[in-house]
C-alpha positions in Angstrom: 223.1 250.6 172.0 223.1 250.2 168.3 226.8 250.5 166.9 226.3 248.9 163.4 226.1 252.4 161.8 229.0 253.6 163.9 230.8 256.5 162.5 234.2 256.7 164.3 235.7 260.0 165.4 239.1 260.8 164.1 241.0 259.3 167.2 238.8 256.2 167.1 239.5 255.6 163.4 243.2 256.1 163.8 243.2 253.7 166.8 241.2 250.9 165.1 243.5 251.1 162.0 246.8 250.9 163.9 245.5 248.3 166.4 244.0 246.0 163.8 247.4 246.1 161.9 249.4 245.6 165.1 251.4 242.4 165.4 252.8 243.0 168.9 251.7 241.0 171.8 251.1 244.0 174.1 249.2 247.1 173.0 247.7 250.0 175.0 244.9 252.4 174.6 245.0 255.5 176.8 241.8 257.8 176.5 239.7 259.7 179.0 236.2 258.6 180.3 233.4 259.4 178.0 235.6 259.3 174.8 234.2 256.0 173.6 237.1 253.4 174.3 234.7 250.6 174.7 233.1 251.0 171.3 236.3 251.6 169.5 237.9 248.6 171.0 235.0 246.3 170.1 235.1 247.6 166.4 238.8 246.9 166.2 238.2 243.4 168.0 235.5 242.7 165.4 237.9 243.3 162.6 240.7 241.3 164.0 238.3 238.3 164.5 236.7 238.9 161.0 240.2 239.0 159.3 241.4 235.9 161.3 244.1 237.7 163.2 242.6 236.4 166.4 240.2 233.5 167.2 238.6 234.3 170.5 238.0 237.3 172.7 238.5 237.8 176.5 237.5 240.8 178.3 238.6 241.5 181.9 237.1 244.5 183.7 236.5 246.0 187.1 233.0 245.2 188.0 229.7 243.6 186.8 228.1 246.6 185.2 231.1 247.2 183.1 231.2 243.7 182.0 227.5 244.0 180.9 228.4 247.1 178.8 231.3 245.3 177.1 228.9 242.4 176.4 226.2 244.6 175.1 228.5 246.6 172.7 230.0 243.3 171.5 226.6 241.9 170.7 225.9 244.8 168.4 229.0 243.6 166.4 227.7 239.9 166.4 230.2 239.0 169.0 228.7 236.7 171.5 230.6 237.5 174.8 229.4 235.2 177.6 229.2 236.4 181.1 228.7 232.8 182.4 231.9 231.4 184.0 231.1 228.0 182.8 230.7 228.7 179.1 234.0 228.8 177.2 232.5 228.0 173.9 231.2 231.3 172.7 233.1 233.8 170.6 234.5 235.0 173.8 234.0 235.5 177.6 234.2 238.3 180.0 235.6 238.2 183.6 235.8 240.6 186.4 239.2 240.8 188.3 237.4 239.1 191.3 236.0 236.4 189.1 239.6 235.3 188.5 240.1 234.7 192.2 237.4 232.1 192.3 239.0 228.6 192.9 240.2 227.1 189.6 238.8 229.9 187.4 242.3 231.4 186.3 243.5 227.9 185.6 240.6 227.5 183.2 241.4 230.7 181.5 245.0 229.6 181.2 243.8 226.4 179.5 241.4 228.5 177.2 244.6 230.5 176.2 246.7 227.6 175.5 245.4 227.0 172.1 246.5 230.5 171.0 245.0 233.2 168.8 243.3 234.9 171.9 242.7 238.6 172.1 242.8 239.7 175.7 241.1 243.1 176.4 242.2 244.2 180.0 240.2 247.2 181.1 240.6 249.5 184.0 244.4 249.1 183.9 244.7 252.4 185.7 243.1 250.9 188.8 244.5 247.3 188.7 247.9 248.2 187.2 250.2 245.4 188.6 247.3 242.8 188.7 246.5 243.5 185.0 250.1 243.2 183.8 250.6 240.0 185.7 247.4 238.4 184.2 248.5 239.5 180.7 252.1 238.2 181.2 250.7 234.8 182.1 248.4 234.6 179.2 250.8 235.7 176.7 253.5 233.2 178.0 251.1 230.5 177.4 251.0 230.9 173.6 252.9 233.5 171.6 250.0 234.0 169.2 247.8 235.5 172.0 247.6 239.3 172.0 246.7 241.8 174.8 245.2 245.3 174.7 245.4 247.3 177.9 242.7 249.9 178.3 243.3 252.7 180.7 242.2 256.3 181.5 245.8 257.5 182.3 249.2 256.6 180.9 250.9 253.6 182.4 254.2 254.5 183.9 257.0 252.1 184.8 255.5 249.0 183.1 257.0 246.5 180.8 254.4 247.3 178.1 256.3 247.5 174.7 253.9 249.6 172.5 251.5 252.2 173.5 248.9 253.9 171.4 248.4 257.1 173.4 245.5 259.3 172.4 246.9 262.8 172.2 243.6 264.5 172.7 241.6 263.6 175.8 238.1 265.0 176.5 236.8 265.8 180.0 233.2 266.6 180.5 232.3 268.6 183.5 229.1 268.2 185.5 227.2 270.8 183.7 228.2 269.6 180.2 227.0 266.0 181.1 223.5 267.4 182.0 223.1 268.9 178.5 220.8 266.9 176.3 222.8 267.8 173.2 226.1 266.7 174.8 224.5 263.3 175.8 223.2 262.7 172.3 226.6 263.5 171.0 228.6 261.1 173.1 226.2 258.3 173.8 226.9 257.2 170.3 230.5 256.5 171.2 230.5 255.6 174.9 228.4 252.9 176.4 229.5 254.0 179.8 227.8 257.4 179.5 224.5 256.1 180.8 226.3 254.7 184.1 228.2 258.1 184.4 224.9 260.1 184.1 223.2 258.0 186.7 226.2 258.5 189.0 226.1 262.3 188.2 222.4 262.4 189.1 223.0 260.8 192.4 225.8 263.4 193.1 223.4 266.2 193.0 220.5 264.3 194.7 222.2 262.6 197.6 219.5 264.0 199.7 217.0 262.1 197.7 218.4 258.7 198.3 217.0 256.4 200.9 219.4 255.1 203.6 219.7 251.7 201.7 220.3 253.2 198.3 223.0 255.4 200.0 224.7 252.3 201.4 224.4 250.5 198.0 225.8 253.6 196.3 228.9 253.8 198.5 229.4 250.0 198.1 229.5 250.4 194.2 232.0 253.3 194.5 234.3 251.0 196.8 233.8 248.1 194.3 234.9 250.3 191.5 238.1 251.1 193.4 239.0 247.4 193.5 237.5 246.3 196.9 235.8 243.0 197.6 232.5 244.2 199.1 230.1 242.6 201.6 227.0 244.8 202.0 225.3 244.1 205.2 221.5 243.3 205.3 220.6 246.7 206.6 219.2 245.8 209.9 220.8 244.6 213.1 224.2 245.1 211.5 226.0 246.0 214.7 227.2 249.3 213.4 228.7 247.7 210.3 227.0 248.7 206.8 229.8 247.6 204.5 232.9 245.5 204.8 235.5 246.3 202.2 238.6 244.2 201.8 241.5 244.8 199.2 244.7 242.7 198.8 247.6 245.0 198.8 250.0 242.3 197.7 253.2 242.3 199.6 251.6 244.5 202.1 248.8 242.0 203.0 245.1 242.3 203.3 243.4 245.5 204.1 239.9 245.4 205.7 237.8 248.4 206.5 234.6 248.5 208.2 232.2 251.3 206.8 229.3 252.8 208.6 227.1 254.8 206.4 224.9 257.7 207.8 222.4 259.2 205.2 221.7 262.5 206.9 220.5 265.9 205.7 223.3 268.3 205.4 222.4 270.2 208.5 222.5 267.1 210.7 226.1 266.4 211.7 227.8 263.2 212.7 228.6 263.4 216.6 231.4 262.0 218.8 229.2 259.2 220.0 229.0 257.7 216.5 232.7 257.8 216.1 233.3 256.1 219.5 230.9 253.4 218.5 232.8 253.0 215.2 236.0 252.7 217.0 234.6 250.0 219.3 233.4 248.1 216.4 236.7 248.2 214.6 238.3 247.0 217.7 235.9 244.2 218.2 236.3 242.9 214.7 240.2 243.6 214.5 239.7 245.4 211.2 242.5 247.6 209.7 240.2 250.6 209.8 236.9 252.0 210.6 235.3 254.6 208.3 232.3 256.8 208.6 230.7 258.0 205.3 228.0 260.5 205.3 226.0 262.7 203.2 226.5 265.4 205.9 229.4 266.5 207.9 231.1 265.8 211.3 231.1 267.9 214.5 234.4 269.5 215.5 234.6 266.8 218.3 234.0 263.9 215.9 236.3 265.3 213.4 239.1 265.7 216.1 238.7 262.1 217.1 239.0 260.9 213.6 242.0 262.9 213.1 243.7 261.8 216.4 243.2 258.2 215.5 243.9 258.6 211.6 245.5 255.4 211.2 242.6 253.3 212.4 239.6 255.6 211.8 238.6 257.6 208.7 235.9 259.8 207.4 234.2 260.5 204.1 231.9 263.5 204.5 229.7 265.2 201.8 232.7 267.1 200.3 234.9 264.0 200.3 232.0 262.0 198.6 231.5 264.6 195.9 235.3 264.5 195.2 235.2 260.7 195.1 232.5 260.8 192.6 234.3 263.4 190.5 237.3 261.2 190.4 235.3 258.1 189.3 233.5 260.1 186.5 236.3 262.2 185.1 239.5 261.1 186.6 240.1 264.4 188.5 242.4 264.0 191.4 242.0 267.3 193.1 
């Protein structure tokens, strides 16, 4: 995306000016999906680097496609943001939260931060709240000239952040608005993530057009965006497991869910035998939970079994899946 001729909206201009001038270690940008957070942040970062307020840039985000969007937007402002873990000599480097779990990687980042002048952009803080703040605290402690910008789609409650730039006006685009060409033309200039959102939206309305494998991959991406470590099975002879999803719940330990994906037409329902098979697989692998996800629905008997064993079994039917995608796109919680 070309951003060199970027004409900021009113809120973007206000944010850029206030953040460039900020001398606080912790700063926060709160704005809704589709408003152009990435573009505004990169423009502010470019000015800070150009004016010598910071020396290097680090971006931490949720998953790979978002890192690529950050890098592409940065490149348009002549900021070389490396996606290679071994390269710390560019203008900056981008990590996913899971990258920092690789043996020795976080220590390398700490060493990188020790020389000071680092601007750390921490994305998706609304998803990784506690983890994001812990990362920032450690990097800021390493050198007091380092600074952090939290980027979130919702206000951060109960944190130790000492300065918040809160966008008073938040834009929400409904499904119909996203589909309009004039809307996409208007917001694509400001939001690199809109192409990703549009593809996700298209799949929402065309679940029946996906192949069974595309359906599995799609669900794995949704799980990944919710902070899970994902293992996508090969697709054949998977013994009833399509996706293994693991999340570290901190003091509550590791949560491991086995997902079985059933790409069915809407009129073909998931029966009780499938749920029994899922329960057996969960028991065999001693997972926290077995979850069925389907483009269809469950029979009454299958639904009763899931409800009966709700602490070890779960379901995501077509309606649940639509609500999940709605939440990922627009932050809707109901």
